[in-house]
C-alpha positions as CSV (number, residue, x, y, z in Angstrom):
1,M,13.5,-6.7,-11.8
2,K,15.7,-7.5,-8.9
3,T,15.7,-10.8,-7.1
4,R,15.3,-9.1,-3.7
5,D,12.2,-7.4,-5.0
6,T,10.7,-10.7,-6.1
7,N,11.6,-12.2,-2.7
8,K,9.8,-9.3,-1.0
9,L,6.7,-9.8,-3.1
10,L,6.6,-13.5,-2.1
11,M,6.8,-12.6,1.6
12,F,4.1,-10.0,1.3
13,L,1.8,-12.4,-0.5
14,A,2.4,-15.0,2.2
15,V,1.4,-12.5,4.9
16,V,-1.7,-11.3,2.9
17,D,-2.9,-14.8,2.3
18,H,-2.6,-15.6,6.0
19,C,-4.5,-12.4,7.1
20,T,-7.2,-12.7,4.5
21,A,-8.0,-16.4,5.1
22,P,-11.6,-16.7,6.2
23,E,-10.7,-18.8,9.3
24,N,-8.5,-15.9,10.5
25,S,-11.1,-13.1,10.2
26,D,-11.8,-13.0,14.0
27,S,-8.1,-12.8,14.8
28,V,-7.4,-10.0,12.3
29,T,-10.4,-7.9,13.4
30,H,-9.7,-8.3,17.1
31,L,-7.5,-5.2,16.9
32,A,-8.9,-2.4,14.7
33,G,-5.4,-1.0,14.1
34,F,-4.1,-4.4,13.0
35,A,-7.1,-4.9,10.6
36,L,-6.6,-1.5,9.0
37,A,-2.9,-2.1,8.5
38,A,-3.6,-5.5,7.0
39,E,-6.1,-3.9,4.6
40,R,-3.6,-1.3,3.5
41,L,-0.9,-3.9,3.1
42,Q,-3.2,-5.9,0.7
43,L,-3.8,-2.7,-1.4
44,A,-0.1,-2.0,-1.6
45,V,0.7,-5.6,-2.6
46,E,-2.0,-5.5,-5.3
47,G,-0.4,-2.4,-6.7
48,L,3.0,-4.1,-6.6
49,Q,1.7,-7.1,-8.4
50,D,0.3,-4.9,-11.1
51,R,3.8,-3.3,-11.6
52,F,5.5,-6.6,-11.7
53,S,3.0,-7.9,-14.2
54,L,3.4,-4.8,-16.4
55,S,7.2,-5.1,-16.3
56,L,7.1,-8.8,-17.3
57,Q,4.7,-8.0,-20.2
58,L,7.1,-5.4,-21.5
59,D,10.0,-7.9,-21.2
60,S,8.2,-10.4,-23.4
61,T,8.8,-10.2,-27.1
62,A,6.2,-12.8,-28.1
63,S,2.8,-11.6,-29.2
64,S,0.1,-13.3,-31.3
65,D,-1.7,-10.0,-31.9
66,S,-1.4,-8.3,-35.2
67,K,0.0,-4.8,-35.5
68,A,-3.3,-3.3,-36.7
69,S,-5.3,-4.7,-33.8
70,I,-2.7,-3.4,-31.3
71,L,-2.7,0.0,-32.9
72,S,-6.5,0.1,-32.8
73,L,-6.5,-0.8,-29.0
74,L,-3.7,1.6,-28.3
75,A,-5.5,4.5,-30.1
76,Q,-8.7,3.9,-28.2
77,E,-7.0,3.7,-24.7
78,A,-4.6,6.6,-25.4
79,A,-7.6,8.8,-26.5
80,N,-9.4,7.9,-23.3
81,L,-6.3,8.8,-21.3
82,S,-5.8,12.0,-23.2
83,G,-9.4,13.1,-22.8
84,G,-9.4,12.7,-19.0
85,F,-5.9,14.3,-18.7
86,V,-6.7,17.3,-20.9
87,T,-10.0,17.9,-19.0
88,W,-8.0,17.9,-15.7
89,A,-5.4,20.3,-17.2
90,M,-8.0,22.8,-18.5
91,V,-9.9,22.8,-15.2
92,N,-6.7,23.6,-13.4
93,G,-5.6,26.3,-15.7
94,H,-2.8,24.3,-17.5
95,D,-3.9,25.3,-21.0
96,E,-0.5,24.7,-22.7
97,L,-0.2,21.2,-21.1
98,A,-3.7,20.5,-22.3
99,R,-2.8,21.5,-25.8
100,Q,0.4,19.3,-25.8
101,A,-1.5,16.3,-24.4
102,H,-4.5,16.4,-26.8
103,L,-4.8,13.2,-28.8
104,T,-7.7,11.6,-30.6
105,R,-8.3,8.1,-31.8
106,S,-8.3,9.2,-35.5
107,S,-5.1,11.2,-35.1
108,I,-3.3,8.2,-33.8
109,T,-4.5,5.7,-36.3
110,G,-4.1,8.2,-39.2
111,A,-0.5,9.1,-38.4
112,R,2.7,7.3,-39.4
113,E,3.6,4.5,-37.1
114,V,6.7,6.2,-35.7
115,E,4.8,9.4,-35.1
116,A,1.9,7.6,-33.4
117,A,4.3,5.8,-31.1
118,D,6.2,9.1,-30.3
119,W,2.9,11.0,-29.6
120,V,1.7,8.3,-27.1
121,D,5.1,8.2,-25.5
122,G,4.9,12.0,-25.0
123,L,1.4,11.7,-23.5
124,L,2.6,9.0,-21.1
125,N,5.5,11.1,-20.0
126,R,3.3,14.1,-19.2
127,V,0.7,12.0,-17.4
128,N,3.2,10.1,-15.3
129,Q,4.9,13.4,-14.3
130,A,1.6,14.9,-13.2
131,A,0.6,11.7,-11.4
132,E,3.6,11.9,-9.1
133,T,1.8,14.7,-7.1
134,E,-1.8,14.7,-8.5
135,A,-2.7,11.0,-8.6
136,A,-5.9,11.4,-6.6
137,A,-7.1,14.5,-8.5
138,L,-6.4,12.8,-11.8
139,A,-8.3,9.7,-10.8
140,D,-11.4,11.9,-10.5
141,Y,-11.2,12.6,-14.2
142,G,-10.7,8.9,-15.2
143,V,-6.9,9.0,-15.3
144,T,-6.4,5.9,-13.1
145,A,-3.3,3.8,-12.6
146,E,-5.0,0.9,-14.4
147,L,-5.6,3.1,-17.5
148,I,-2.0,4.4,-17.5
149,D,-0.8,0.8,-17.2
150,N,-3.0,-0.3,-20.1
151,V,-1.7,2.4,-22.4
152,T,1.9,1.6,-21.3
153,V,1.6,-2.1,-22.1
154,L,-0.1,-1.5,-25.5
155,H,2.5,1.2,-26.4
156,G,5.3,-1.2,-25.5
157,R,3.9,-3.9,-27.7
158,F,3.3,-1.6,-30.6
159,S,6.8,-0.1,-30.3
160,Q,8.2,-3.6,-30.4
161,M,6.3,-4.4,-33.6
162,I,7.6,-1.3,-35.4
163,G,11.1,-1.6,-34.1
164,R,11.2,1.2,-31.6
165,P,13.2,-0.3,-28.7
166,R,13.8,3.0,-27.0
167,S,10.1,3.4,-26.3
168,I,10.0,-0.1,-24.8
169,I,13.0,0.7,-22.5
170,Q,11.3,3.9,-21.3
171,A,8.0,2.1,-20.6
172,R,9.7,-0.7,-18.7
173,K,11.8,1.9,-16.8
174,R,8.7,3.7,-15.6
175,A,7.1,0.4,-14.4
176,N,10.3,-0.7,-12.6
177,E,10.8,2.7,-10.9
178,S,7.4,2.5,-9.3
179,I,8.1,-1.0,-7.7
180,P,10.2,0.4,-4.8
181,L,7.4,2.9,-4.0
182,F,4.9,0.0,-3.5
183,I,7.4,-2.0,-1.5
184,A,7.9,0.9,0.8
185,K,4.2,1.2,1.3
186,A,3.9,-2.5,2.1
187,D,6.9,-2.4,4.5
188,E,5.3,0.6,6.4
189,Q,2.1,-1.4,7.0
190,L,4.0,-4.5,8.1
191,A,5.8,-2.4,10.6
192,H,2.5,-1.4,12.2
193,M,1.3,-5.0,12.2
194,D,4.6,-6.1,13.8
195,R,4.1,-3.7,16.7
196,L,0.5,-4.8,17.3
197,A,1.0,-8.5,16.9
198,P,2.1,-9.1,20.5
199,L,-1.2,-7.6,21.7
200,L,-3.0,-10.4,19.8
201,E,-1.1,-13.2,21.4
202,K,-3.2,-13.6,24.5
203,H,-6.4,-14.3,22.6
204,H,-5.0,-15.6,19.2
205,P,-1.6,-17.2,19.8
206,E,-1.7,-19.6,16.9
207,F,-2.6,-16.8,14.4
208,V,0.3,-14.6,15.7
209,A,2.8,-17.6,15.6
210,T,1.9,-18.3,12.0
211,Y,2.0,-14.6,11.1
212,R,5.5,-14.3,12.5
213,D,6.6,-17.3,10.5
214,K,5.2,-15.9,7.3
215,R,6.7,-12.5,8.1
216,K,10.2,-13.6,8.7
217,T,10.3,-16.2,5.9
218,I,13.2,-15.5,3.5
219,H,12.4,-16.6,0.0
220,F,15.4,-17.1,-2.2
221,A,15.7,-17.6,-6.0
222,A,15.3,-21.3,-6.8
223,S,18.1,-21.2,-9.2
224,R,20.7,-20.4,-6.6
225,S,21.5,-22.4,-3.5
226,L,23.0,-20.6,-0.4
227,S,26.2,-21.5,1.2
228,E,26.2,-22.4,4.9
229,P,27.7,-19.0,6.0
230,E,25.0,-17.2,3.9
231,K,22.3,-19.2,5.6
232,A,23.7,-18.5,9.0
233,N,23.9,-14.8,8.3
234,A,20.3,-14.7,7.0
235,E,19.1,-16.5,10.2
236,V,21.0,-14.0,12.4
237,R,19.4,-11.0,10.5
238,A,16.0,-12.5,10.9
239,A,16.6,-13.1,14.6
240,K,17.7,-9.5,15.2
241,E,14.7,-8.2,13.3
242,E,12.4,-10.3,15.4
243,L,14.0,-9.2,18.7
244,L,13.8,-5.5,17.6
245,D,10.2,-5.9,16.7
246,A,9.4,-7.5,20.1
247,E,11.2,-4.7,22.0
248,K,9.2,-2.1,20.1
249,A,5.9,-3.9,20.8
250,V,6.7,-4.0,24.6
251,E,7.4,-0.3,24.5
252,L,4.2,0.4,22.7
253,A,2.2,-1.7,25.2
254,Q,3.7,0.2,28.1
255,I,2.8,3.5,26.6
256,L,-0.8,2.4,26.0
257,V,-1.1,1.2,29.6
258,K,0.2,4.5,31.0
259,R,-2.1,6.4,28.7
260,D,-5.2,4.5,29.7
261,A,-4.3,4.8,33.4
262,T,-4.0,8.6,33.0
263,L,-7.3,8.8,31.2
264,A,-9.0,6.8,34.0
265,K,-7.7,9.1,36.7
266,A,-8.8,12.1,34.6
267,R,-12.4,10.7,34.3
268,Q,-12.5,10.0,38.1
269,L,-11.3,13.6,38.9
270,R,-14.0,15.1,36.5
271,A,-16.7,13.0,38.2
272,T,-15.6,14.2,41.6
273,L,-15.6,17.8,40.6
274,A,-19.0,17.5,38.9
275,D,-20.4,16.0,42.0
276,S,-19.0,18.7,44.1
277,K,-20.5,21.4,42.0
278,A,-23.9,19.7,42.0
279,G,-23.8,19.7,45.8
280,E,-23.1,23.4,45.9
281,V,-26.0,24.1,43.6
282,N,-28.4,22.0,45.7
283,G,-27.7,24.1,48.8
284,G,-24.7,22.4,50.1
285,T,-26.1,18.9,50.1
286,N,-23.0,16.7,50.1
287,R,-24.0,14.0,47.6
288,K,-21.0,12.3,46.0
289,A,-21.2,10.0,43.1
290,T,-19.3,6.8,43.2
291,P,-16.0,7.5,41.5
292,I,-15.3,5.6,38.3
293,P,-12.8,3.0,39.3
294,A,-9.6,2.7,37.2
295,R,-9.2,-0.5,35.2
296,E,-6.6,-2.7,36.8
297,D,-5.7,-5.2,34.1
298,P,-2.8,-3.7,32.1
299,G,-3.1,-6.4,29.4
300,Q,-6.8,-5.5,28.9
301,L,-6.0,-1.8,28.8
302,A,-3.4,-2.3,26.1
303,T,-5.7,-4.5,24.0
304,E,-8.7,-2.2,24.3
305,S,-6.8,1.0,23.5
306,A,-5.1,-0.7,20.5
307,N,-8.6,-1.2,19.1
308,G,-8.7,2.6,18.6
309,L,-5.2,2.8,17.2
310,V,-5.0,4.1,13.6
311,A,-2.0,2.7,11.8
């Protein structure tokens, strides 16, 4: 795992902890778009934590479990994974893939250790390849990310015990390769939150101030101290990012204000036309409904329209 990935995770966790604190519930839910982005951020961070944990477990060589108990657990979980995956494959007409992925608990426990490890490794390769594009469909058949991770960890431990380092390396590689995907998902939601944060400042200034502090905090590895030039460069980068985010937020607020003003004029015009038609139907009686006045507070317009924003 890379140090910058660890630093990213620490920053994500700081933001999630701030947004999920009970005392900040009103602030987060003040804007529906911000609340939705915060919820999606939490899900992405939970997935990222799982991949970090998986990678760390595969890095560890210490285990108090016996080989027989690990094989028994591996056989059960791999059989569950195979059952769901084979069912999905057959339903979707992938008969050959279903045949290749078919494993039972007894076939795993009854095989030679090296064969059992290779069979499960082949199953994981096929499942992970399909999950790249069919994750949601596979989940309907019980092939969840949690089950795949469980089989991967157990397979890694068993491979260590029987001296199959290649399998461990492959399993760790699969876990590490998925880390950037979850980081990208978390970054995307943070970008939405950054754009909406200025719209919260009027009513929740303290929450936004702390959010920005957590958001821009740069966590460095404790084992390495930064030189003064490095610290200065890091502060400059953080300042530039904060300025860019503020500019984007202002631009978004202006767009929302213009949109709401246009909608108000359209509603007023429709009301006038409807009143005119009603007068014609009633024999020319000129009864005019009071036009719906346009809202005049741009800040209020931006805040109310942001409540309908979907991140």
